[in-house]
C-alpha positions as CSV (number, residue, x, y, z in Angstrom):
1,M,-12.0,-42.5,68.5
2,G,-15.0,-43.0,66.2
3,T,-15.2,-42.8,62.4
4,I,-12.9,-41.0,60.0
5,N,-14.3,-38.2,58.3
6,I,-12.0,-38.1,55.3
7,E,-13.7,-35.8,53.7
8,E,-13.1,-32.6,56.5
9,D,-9.5,-33.4,56.2
10,A,-8.1,-31.2,53.8
11,S,-4.5,-33.5,53.8
12,S,-3.8,-35.8,50.6
13,L,-1.3,-38.1,52.3
14,Y,-2.0,-40.3,55.0
15,I,-0.6,-43.3,57.1
16,L,-2.8,-46.6,58.2
17,F,-2.1,-48.3,60.5
18,D,-3.8,-51.0,63.2
19,N,-0.9,-50.6,65.8
20,I,1.7,-48.0,66.2
21,R,5.0,-49.3,65.8
22,W,8.3,-47.4,65.9
23,E,8.3,-47.6,62.3
24,E,4.8,-45.8,61.9
25,K,6.0,-43.1,65.0
26,S,9.3,-42.2,62.8
27,I,7.3,-41.7,59.2
28,I,4.8,-39.7,61.4
29,E,7.9,-38.0,63.5
30,K,9.4,-37.3,60.0
31,A,6.8,-35.8,58.0
32,K,6.4,-33.5,60.7
33,Q,9.2,-32.2,60.8
34,T,9.9,-31.6,56.9
35,G,6.5,-29.9,57.0
36,I,4.9,-32.1,55.7
37,N,1.2,-33.2,56.3
38,V,0.7,-37.0,56.9
39,K,-2.4,-38.1,58.3
40,S,-2.6,-40.7,60.7
41,I,-5.6,-43.8,60.2
42,D,-6.5,-46.3,62.4
43,C,-7.8,-48.9,60.9
44,K,-10.4,-49.9,63.5
45,D,-11.7,-46.8,63.1
46,L,-11.9,-47.0,59.5
47,V,-15.7,-47.4,57.7
48,L,-16.2,-47.8,53.9
49,F,-19.2,-47.5,52.4
50,L,-17.9,-49.4,49.2
51,N,-20.6,-47.8,46.9
52,E,-21.0,-44.5,48.5
53,D,-17.3,-43.6,48.7
54,T,-16.6,-43.4,45.3
55,K,-15.2,-39.7,45.7
56,K,-13.9,-39.1,49.1
57,F,-11.0,-41.1,48.8
58,K,-9.6,-40.0,44.8
59,D,-5.8,-38.8,44.8
60,K,-5.5,-39.4,48.0
61,V,-1.8,-41.2,48.7
62,I,-2.4,-44.1,51.6
63,L,0.7,-46.0,53.3
64,Q,-0.5,-49.2,54.3
65,R,1.5,-50.0,57.8
66,C,-1.5,-52.6,58.9
67,I,0.0,-55.8,61.1
68,S,-2.7,-57.7,60.2
69,Y,-2.5,-59.6,57.0
70,F,-6.1,-59.5,56.4
71,R,-7.4,-56.3,58.1
72,S,-4.1,-54.8,55.9
73,L,-5.7,-56.9,52.7
74,H,-8.9,-56.3,52.7
75,S,-8.9,-52.2,53.9
76,T,-6.0,-52.1,50.9
77,G,-8.6,-53.5,48.8
78,G,-11.8,-51.5,49.9
79,L,-9.6,-48.5,49.9
80,E,-8.2,-48.8,46.2
81,G,-11.2,-49.9,44.4
82,L,-12.5,-46.4,45.8
83,G,-9.4,-44.6,44.3
84,A,-7.2,-44.2,47.0
85,R,-3.2,-45.2,45.7
86,M,-2.0,-47.5,48.0
87,I,1.7,-48.1,48.8
88,N,2.0,-50.8,48.4
89,S,-1.3,-52.0,46.2
90,L,-3.8,-54.7,46.4
91,Y,-1.5,-56.7,44.0
92,T,1.4,-56.3,45.9
93,S,0.1,-57.1,49.4
94,F,-1.7,-60.3,48.3
95,M,1.1,-61.9,46.4
96,C,3.4,-61.1,49.2
97,G,1.1,-62.0,51.7
98,N,1.1,-65.5,50.7
99,K,3.9,-67.8,50.6
100,L,3.1,-70.0,48.6
101,I,1.9,-67.5,46.2
102,S,4.3,-65.2,46.4
103,H,7.4,-68.6,46.5
104,I,5.7,-69.7,43.0
105,E,6.2,-66.2,41.4
106,L,9.4,-65.7,42.2
107,Q,10.6,-69.4,41.0
108,R,8.9,-69.1,37.5
109,N,10.6,-66.0,37.0
110,G,13.7,-66.9,37.5
111,I,14.1,-65.9,41.2
112,Q,16.5,-68.4,42.6
113,T,14.4,-69.9,45.7
114,P,14.4,-73.0,47.8
115,N,12.9,-76.1,46.6
116,A,9.5,-76.1,48.2
117,M,6.5,-78.2,48.3
118,C,2.4,-77.9,49.3
119,A,0.0,-80.8,49.7
120,F,-3.8,-80.1,51.9
121,N,-4.1,-83.2,54.1
122,A,-1.2,-84.6,56.7
123,G,-1.1,-88.4,55.2
124,S,-0.3,-86.1,51.7
125,A,2.1,-84.3,53.4
126,I,4.4,-87.0,55.1
127,E,3.8,-88.8,51.7
128,G,4.8,-85.8,50.1
129,I,8.2,-85.3,52.7
130,K,9.6,-88.6,52.3
131,K,10.1,-87.7,48.3
132,F,11.6,-84.2,49.3
133,G,13.6,-85.5,52.6
134,Y,14.6,-84.5,55.6
135,P,14.9,-82.0,57.5
136,V,12.4,-79.8,56.0
137,V,10.6,-76.6,57.2
138,I,7.5,-76.6,57.4
139,K,5.8,-72.5,57.0
140,P,2.5,-71.4,57.4
141,T,1.5,-69.7,53.9
142,V,0.4,-66.7,56.1
143,G,2.4,-65.0,59.2
144,S,4.9,-63.1,60.2
145,W,7.9,-62.6,63.1
146,G,8.9,-67.2,62.7
147,R,5.3,-68.3,64.0
148,L,4.1,-71.2,63.9
149,I,7.5,-72.1,62.0
150,G,9.1,-75.5,62.5
151,L,11.9,-77.7,61.3
152,L,10.9,-81.1,61.0
153,N,13.8,-83.7,61.1
154,D,12.0,-86.7,60.6
155,E,8.8,-88.5,59.9
156,E,7.6,-88.4,63.5
157,A,8.0,-84.9,64.2
158,A,6.5,-84.1,61.2
159,K,3.6,-86.5,62.2
160,A,3.0,-84.4,65.8
161,V,3.3,-81.0,63.8
162,L,0.9,-82.2,61.0
163,E,-1.5,-83.4,63.6
164,D,-1.8,-80.7,65.7
165,R,-2.8,-78.0,62.6
166,E,-5.7,-80.4,61.4
167,H,-7.3,-79.2,64.4
168,M,-6.2,-75.5,64.0
169,F,-7.6,-72.2,61.6
170,P,-8.3,-73.7,57.7
171,I,-5.4,-71.7,56.7
172,Y,-2.6,-74.3,58.7
173,H,-4.5,-77.3,56.8
174,I,-2.5,-75.7,53.6
175,N,0.9,-77.4,54.3
176,Y,3.5,-75.6,52.2
177,F,7.1,-77.1,53.4
178,E,10.8,-75.4,51.7
179,E,14.1,-77.5,52.1
180,F,16.5,-76.3,55.3
181,I,19.2,-74.7,53.0
182,K,22.4,-75.0,54.3
183,R,23.9,-71.1,55.1
184,P,25.9,-68.8,57.5
185,P,23.6,-68.5,60.6
186,R,22.5,-65.2,59.9
187,D,19.8,-63.8,56.7
188,I,19.9,-60.6,54.5
189,R,16.8,-57.6,55.0
190,A,16.8,-55.2,52.2
191,I,14.8,-52.8,52.2
192,V,13.5,-51.4,48.8
193,I,11.9,-47.6,47.9
194,G,10.8,-47.0,44.7
195,D,13.7,-48.1,42.3
196,E,16.4,-48.2,44.7
197,V,17.9,-50.4,47.6
198,V,18.0,-48.1,50.4
199,A,19.8,-50.7,53.0
200,A,20.2,-53.7,53.8
201,I,21.3,-55.7,56.9
202,Y,22.4,-59.2,58.3
203,R,20.4,-61.1,60.3
204,Y,21.8,-63.3,62.1
205,S,20.1,-66.3,64.9
206,G,19.9,-65.5,68.6
207,T,21.3,-68.3,70.6
208,N,20.3,-72.0,70.5
209,E,17.9,-70.5,67.2
210,W,17.9,-71.5,64.1
211,K,15.9,-68.7,62.7
212,T,17.0,-65.3,62.2
213,N,13.8,-63.4,63.1
214,M,15.2,-60.5,64.9
215,A,11.6,-60.8,67.6
216,L,13.2,-64.3,68.9
217,G,16.3,-62.5,70.0
218,G,19.1,-62.4,67.2
219,H,21.3,-59.5,66.3
220,A,22.0,-57.2,63.1
221,S,25.1,-55.8,61.6
222,P,25.1,-53.9,58.4
223,C,25.5,-56.1,54.7
224,P,26.9,-54.5,51.8
225,I,24.9,-53.7,48.9
226,T,27.0,-55.1,46.2
227,T,25.8,-55.2,42.2
228,E,24.3,-59.1,42.8
229,L,22.1,-57.8,45.5
230,E,20.6,-54.9,44.1
231,E,19.8,-56.8,41.1
232,I,17.7,-59.9,42.8
233,C,16.1,-57.4,45.1
234,M,15.4,-54.7,42.3
235,K,14.1,-57.8,39.9
236,S,12.0,-59.5,43.1
237,S,10.5,-56.2,44.0
238,K,9.1,-55.7,40.5
239,I,7.6,-58.8,40.2
240,F,4.9,-58.2,42.9
241,K,5.0,-54.3,41.7
242,G,6.3,-53.3,44.9
243,D,6.5,-49.8,45.9
244,I,8.0,-50.4,49.5
245,V,9.3,-53.7,50.2
246,G,11.5,-56.0,52.0
247,V,13.8,-59.0,50.6
248,D,14.9,-61.5,52.4
249,L,17.6,-63.7,51.5
250,M,19.7,-66.2,52.1
251,E,23.5,-67.4,51.5
252,S,23.1,-70.9,50.5
253,E,26.1,-72.6,50.2
254,K,24.4,-74.8,47.3
255,Y,22.8,-71.7,45.4
256,G,24.0,-68.5,45.9
257,L,21.7,-65.5,46.9
258,V,18.3,-67.3,47.4
259,V,15.1,-64.9,48.1
260,H,13.0,-66.9,50.8
261,E,10.2,-64.0,51.4
262,V,9.0,-60.1,50.1
263,N,7.7,-58.5,52.7
264,N,4.4,-55.9,51.8
265,T,4.5,-53.9,55.0
266,T,8.1,-54.5,56.1
267,E,10.0,-53.1,59.7
268,F,12.7,-51.2,58.9
269,K,13.7,-50.1,62.9
270,N,17.0,-52.9,62.8
271,T,17.9,-51.6,59.6
272,V,18.0,-47.9,60.3
273,R,19.4,-48.2,63.5
274,V,22.6,-50.9,62.1
275,T,22.6,-48.6,59.2
276,G,22.0,-44.7,59.9
277,V,19.8,-44.7,56.8
278,D,17.2,-42.6,57.4
279,I,14.4,-44.7,55.9
280,P,11.5,-42.9,57.2
281,G,12.5,-40.0,55.9
282,L,12.9,-41.8,52.3
283,I,9.2,-42.8,52.6
284,V,8.1,-39.5,53.3
285,D,10.2,-38.4,50.5
286,Y,8.2,-40.9,48.2
287,M,4.9,-40.8,49.2
288,T,5.5,-36.7,48.6
289,N,6.7,-37.6,44.7
290,I,3.7,-40.1,44.4
291,L,1.3,-37.3,45.1
292,K,3.0,-35.1,42.6
293,K,2.6,-37.2,39.8
């Protein structure tokens, strides 16, 4: 496709992606249906001249939809620094993108989270888990779709997993653990747009699978938006200054509703399918309203 020339384009609304999924297609199609000009940009074709493009992106509203965490974070930082109004912002992208950091921010702002610990090599991690207690869930601080998340039931399993991680990319040397929450075989994904929780679903575990990620064979059903759910999700979104986020919660037998993740570029295909809520349309409306401000 070549490099992107924003200056030759009259549009002020953009969607930035690195892989076109159902979500991105639906937003683009909804914009077309409503006569709103939303320009698509493949991040892989984007070149930013960080000392020169200081006026090119001013007042442009750009919806960040890159799948790659590192591509998303750095393109958001570059574009925001050059004057674009990013949805979501660099702050939101950074804070939500790291599970350890987002956990700390949620916890210190009064949101109930799973108990967690971190350690910085295999030996200290083993000693920490002895005090923390098994079973324990190990998660990469950066990642999605349930990848590299494991349930460790004993020290033998922990040693095997931690030994493998010592030979992986350095981000996986940061060992982050959460307690295994006793809950129904499901979690909740709620979609927040601006000042409203627009939809929520239950995500059920697949056969012989304890994780609830839809990519791992789970299924979904509508979840009622109770006052409690709404309050927790809105507070969580505001902690991270979110424009459009997905809040993932568990129904703990011990704690009640527990937030375990806030997603910066959340997927919503199954939420639309199950609830019938026009999330792509609401996103286009939100972008348009931001542009008018």
